[in-house]
Biotite code that builds the C-alpha atoms (Angstrom):
import biotite.structure as struc

atoms = struc.array([
    struc.Atom([-23.344, 10.115, 33.308], chain_id="A", res_id=1, res_name="MET", atom_name="CA", element="C"),
    struc.Atom([-24.774, 7.221, 31.545], chain_id="A", res_id=2, res_name="ALA", atom_name="CA", element="C"),
    struc.Atom([-22.747, 4.374, 30.789], chain_id="A", res_id=3, res_name="ARG", atom_name="CA", element="C"),
    struc.Atom([-22.170, 3.590, 27.100], chain_id="A", res_id=4, res_name="VAL", atom_name="CA", element="C"),
    struc.Atom([-21.788, 0.214, 26.158], chain_id="A", res_id=5, res_name="GLN", atom_name="CA", element="C"),
    struc.Atom([-19.642, -0.855, 22.943], chain_id="A", res_id=6, res_name="PHE", atom_name="CA", element="C"),
    struc.Atom([-19.524, -3.869, 20.887], chain_id="A", res_id=7, res_name="ARG", atom_name="CA", element="C"),
    struc.Atom([-17.230, -4.856, 17.969], chain_id="A", res_id=8, res_name="ARG", atom_name="CA", element="C"),
    struc.Atom([-18.845, -5.892, 15.075], chain_id="A", res_id=9, res_name="ASP", atom_name="CA", element="C"),
    struc.Atom([-16.043, -7.931, 13.427], chain_id="A", res_id=10, res_name="SER", atom_name="CA", element="C"),
    struc.Atom([-18.192, -8.853, 10.247], chain_id="A", res_id=11, res_name="ASN", atom_name="CA", element="C"),
    struc.Atom([-19.326, -5.406, 10.172], chain_id="A", res_id=12, res_name="GLY", atom_name="CA", element="C"),
    struc.Atom([-15.583, -4.325, 10.089], chain_id="A", res_id=13, res_name="ILE", atom_name="CA", element="C"),
    struc.Atom([-14.523, -6.904, 8.075], chain_id="A", res_id=14, res_name="ALA", atom_name="CA", element="C"),
    struc.Atom([-17.432, -6.188, 5.395], chain_id="A", res_id=15, res_name="GLU", atom_name="CA", element="C"),
    struc.Atom([-15.967, -1.849, 5.396], chain_id="A", res_id=16, res_name="VAL", atom_name="CA", element="C"),
    struc.Atom([-12.597, -3.550, 4.948], chain_id="A", res_id=17, res_name="LEU", atom_name="CA", element="C"),
    struc.Atom([-13.275, -5.637, 1.830], chain_id="A", res_id=18, res_name="ARG", atom_name="CA", element="C"),
    struc.Atom([-15.787, -2.600, 0.329], chain_id="A", res_id=19, res_name="SER", atom_name="CA", element="C"),
    struc.Atom([-15.196, -0.749, -2.695], chain_id="A", res_id=20, res_name="ARG", atom_name="CA", element="C"),
    struc.Atom([-14.686, 2.675, -0.858], chain_id="A", res_id=21, res_name="GLY", atom_name="CA", element="C"),
    struc.Atom([-11.600, 1.144, 0.662], chain_id="A", res_id=22, res_name="VAL", atom_name="CA", element="C"),
    struc.Atom([-10.398, -0.465, -2.189], chain_id="A", res_id=23, res_name="ARG", atom_name="CA", element="C"),
    struc.Atom([-10.570, 2.332, -4.238], chain_id="A", res_id=24, res_name="ASP", atom_name="CA", element="C"),
    struc.Atom([-9.048, 4.488, -1.142], chain_id="A", res_id=25, res_name="ALA", atom_name="CA", element="C"),
    struc.Atom([-5.970, 2.045, -0.967], chain_id="A", res_id=26, res_name="ILE", atom_name="CA", element="C"),
    struc.Atom([-5.532, 1.845, -4.922], chain_id="A", res_id=27, res_name="HIS", atom_name="CA", element="C"),
    struc.Atom([-5.249, 5.698, -5.131], chain_id="A", res_id=28, res_name="GLY", atom_name="CA", element="C"),
    struc.Atom([-2.596, 5.446, -2.513], chain_id="A", res_id=29, res_name="LEU", atom_name="CA", element="C"),
    struc.Atom([-0.307, 2.328, -4.239], chain_id="A", res_id=30, res_name="ALA", atom_name="CA", element="C"),
    struc.Atom([-0.488, 5.034, -7.211], chain_id="A", res_id=31, res_name="GLU", atom_name="CA", element="C"),
    struc.Atom([0.614, 7.754, -5.777], chain_id="A", res_id=32, res_name="ARG", atom_name="CA", element="C"),
    struc.Atom([3.266, 5.647, -4.284], chain_id="A", res_id=33, res_name="VAL", atom_name="CA", element="C"),
    struc.Atom([3.896, 4.198, -7.800], chain_id="A", res_id=34, res_name="ALA", atom_name="CA", element="C"),
    struc.Atom([4.373, 7.523, -8.930], chain_id="A", res_id=35, res_name="GLY", atom_name="CA", element="C"),
    struc.Atom([6.670, 8.704, -6.357], chain_id="A", res_id=36, res_name="ARG", atom_name="CA", element="C"),
    struc.Atom([8.536, 5.576, -7.907], chain_id="A", res_id=37, res_name="VAL", atom_name="CA", element="C"),
    struc.Atom([8.529, 6.035, -11.603], chain_id="A", res_id=38, res_name="ARG", atom_name="CA", element="C"),
    struc.Atom([10.084, 9.549, -10.499], chain_id="A", res_id=39, res_name="ALA", atom_name="CA", element="C"),
    struc.Atom([13.231, 8.339, -9.026], chain_id="A", res_id=40, res_name="LEU", atom_name="CA", element="C"),
    struc.Atom([13.530, 5.316, -12.100], chain_id="A", res_id=41, res_name="LEU", atom_name="CA", element="C"),
    struc.Atom([14.775, 5.791, -14.996], chain_id="A", res_id=42, res_name="PRO", atom_name="CA", element="C"),
    struc.Atom([11.910, 6.669, -17.560], chain_id="A", res_id=43, res_name="PRO", atom_name="CA", element="C"),
    struc.Atom([9.834, 3.891, -18.837], chain_id="A", res_id=44, res_name="GLY", atom_name="CA", element="C"),
    struc.Atom([10.838, 1.609, -15.916], chain_id="A", res_id=45, res_name="THR", atom_name="CA", element="C"),
    struc.Atom([7.552, -0.628, -15.697], chain_id="A", res_id=46, res_name="ASP", atom_name="CA", element="C"),
    struc.Atom([6.523, 0.119, -12.269], chain_id="A", res_id=47, res_name="VAL", atom_name="CA", element="C"),
    struc.Atom([2.748, -1.591, -11.557], chain_id="A", res_id=48, res_name="VAL", atom_name="CA", element="C"),
    struc.Atom([0.123, -1.504, -8.561], chain_id="A", res_id=49, res_name="VAL", atom_name="CA", element="C"),
    struc.Atom([-1.626, -4.720, -8.315], chain_id="A", res_id=50, res_name="ASP", atom_name="CA", element="C"),
    struc.Atom([-5.299, -5.134, -6.208], chain_id="A", res_id=51, res_name="ASP", atom_name="CA", element="C"),
    struc.Atom([-5.868, -8.029, -4.199], chain_id="A", res_id=52, res_name="TYR", atom_name="CA", element="C"),
    struc.Atom([-7.878, -8.960, -1.175], chain_id="A", res_id=53, res_name="THR", atom_name="CA", element="C"),
    struc.Atom([-7.173, -11.125, 2.073], chain_id="A", res_id=54, res_name="THR", atom_name="CA", element="C"),
    struc.Atom([-9.135, -10.522, 4.983], chain_id="A", res_id=55, res_name="ASP", atom_name="CA", element="C"),
    struc.Atom([-9.164, -6.504, 3.667], chain_id="A", res_id=56, res_name="ARG", atom_name="CA", element="C"),
    struc.Atom([-8.453, -4.887, -0.037], chain_id="A", res_id=57, res_name="ALA", atom_name="CA", element="C"),
    struc.Atom([-4.689, -4.292, -0.384], chain_id="A", res_id=58, res_name="ALA", atom_name="CA", element="C"),
    struc.Atom([-2.659, -2.925, -3.182], chain_id="A", res_id=59, res_name="SER", atom_name="CA", element="C"),
    struc.Atom([1.143, -3.926, -3.769], chain_id="A", res_id=60, res_name="ALA", atom_name="CA", element="C"),
    struc.Atom([3.345, -1.687, -5.784], chain_id="A", res_id=61, res_name="VAL", atom_name="CA", element="C"),
    struc.Atom([6.403, -3.564, -8.067], chain_id="A", res_id=62, res_name="THR", atom_name="CA", element="C"),
    struc.Atom([9.140, -2.397, -10.026], chain_id="A", res_id=63, res_name="ILE", atom_name="CA", element="C"),
    struc.Atom([9.073, -4.914, -12.602], chain_id="A", res_id=64, res_name="ARG", atom_name="CA", element="C"),
    struc.Atom([12.537, -5.215, -13.870], chain_id="A", res_id=65, res_name="ASP", atom_name="CA", element="C"),
    struc.Atom([15.639, -6.810, -13.470], chain_id="A", res_id=66, res_name="MET", atom_name="CA", element="C"),
    struc.Atom([17.411, -3.955, -11.118], chain_id="A", res_id=67, res_name="SER", atom_name="CA", element="C"),
    struc.Atom([14.526, -3.204, -9.037], chain_id="A", res_id=68, res_name="GLY", atom_name="CA", element="C"),
    struc.Atom([15.722, -5.035, -6.286], chain_id="A", res_id=69, res_name="ARG", atom_name="CA", element="C"),
    struc.Atom([19.097, -3.383, -6.754], chain_id="A", res_id=70, res_name="LEU", atom_name="CA", element="C"),
    struc.Atom([17.166, -0.197, -6.555], chain_id="A", res_id=71, res_name="TRP", atom_name="CA", element="C"),
    struc.Atom([15.410, -0.754, -3.552], chain_id="A", res_id=72, res_name="GLN", atom_name="CA", element="C"),
    struc.Atom([18.975, -2.424, -1.812], chain_id="A", res_id=73, res_name="ALA", atom_name="CA", element="C"),
    struc.Atom([20.897, 0.910, -2.605], chain_id="A", res_id=74, res_name="ARG", atom_name="CA", element="C"),
    struc.Atom([18.917, 3.432, -3.105], chain_id="A", res_id=75, res_name="ASP", atom_name="CA", element="C"),
    struc.Atom([15.377, 2.045, -1.057], chain_id="A", res_id=76, res_name="GLY", atom_name="CA", element="C"),
    struc.Atom([13.192, 3.794, -3.395], chain_id="A", res_id=77, res_name="VAL", atom_name="CA", element="C"),
    struc.Atom([10.447, 1.697, -2.756], chain_id="A", res_id=78, res_name="LEU", atom_name="CA", element="C"),
    struc.Atom([10.674, 2.509, 0.892], chain_id="A", res_id=79, res_name="THR", atom_name="CA", element="C"),
    struc.Atom([11.013, 6.526, 0.522], chain_id="A", res_id=80, res_name="ARG", atom_name="CA", element="C"),
    struc.Atom([8.097, 6.326, -2.125], chain_id="A", res_id=81, res_name="ALA", atom_name="CA", element="C"),
    struc.Atom([6.055, 4.621, 0.367], chain_id="A", res_id=82, res_name="ALA", atom_name="CA", element="C"),
    struc.Atom([7.567, 6.753, 3.781], chain_id="A", res_id=83, res_name="SER", atom_name="CA", element="C"),
    struc.Atom([6.675, 10.019, 1.659], chain_id="A", res_id=84, res_name="ALA", atom_name="CA", element="C"),
    struc.Atom([3.391, 9.558, 1.109], chain_id="A", res_id=85, res_name="GLU", atom_name="CA", element="C"),
    struc.Atom([2.880, 9.046, 4.909], chain_id="A", res_id=86, res_name="GLY", atom_name="CA", element="C"),
    struc.Atom([3.317, 5.142, 5.018], chain_id="A", res_id=87, res_name="LEU", atom_name="CA", element="C"),
    struc.Atom([4.644, 3.584, 8.032], chain_id="A", res_id=88, res_name="GLU", atom_name="CA", element="C"),
    struc.Atom([7.360, 0.948, 6.523], chain_id="A", res_id=89, res_name="VAL", atom_name="CA", element="C"),
    struc.Atom([8.252, -2.307, 8.642], chain_id="A", res_id=90, res_name="ARG", atom_name="CA", element="C"),
    struc.Atom([9.951, -5.593, 7.878], chain_id="A", res_id=91, res_name="GLU", atom_name="CA", element="C"),
    struc.Atom([7.167, -8.725, 7.382], chain_id="A", res_id=92, res_name="ARG", atom_name="CA", element="C"),
    struc.Atom([6.085, -9.740, 10.679], chain_id="A", res_id=93, res_name="GLY", atom_name="CA", element="C"),
    struc.Atom([7.794, -7.598, 12.565], chain_id="A", res_id=94, res_name="SER", atom_name="CA", element="C"),
])
């Protein structure tokens, strides 16, 4: 059996992670999470998706309401919505 060599192309991987296709996929998932959050909160609550790039494409879902932290602490609305979309939720840095 022929031996296969593998060499990781870090620059190529980084390029893919910042690509338009990955950005669109991440944004779409964040929009689905935001939709689930909106369904758990009072009508008209401002829930937004902000896109940004670090070493890869990323999106953040934010509740722009003074009660947002309370709803997350008490009911876990962001955590539940993300988990319902199949995302693994864990503390930052763990």
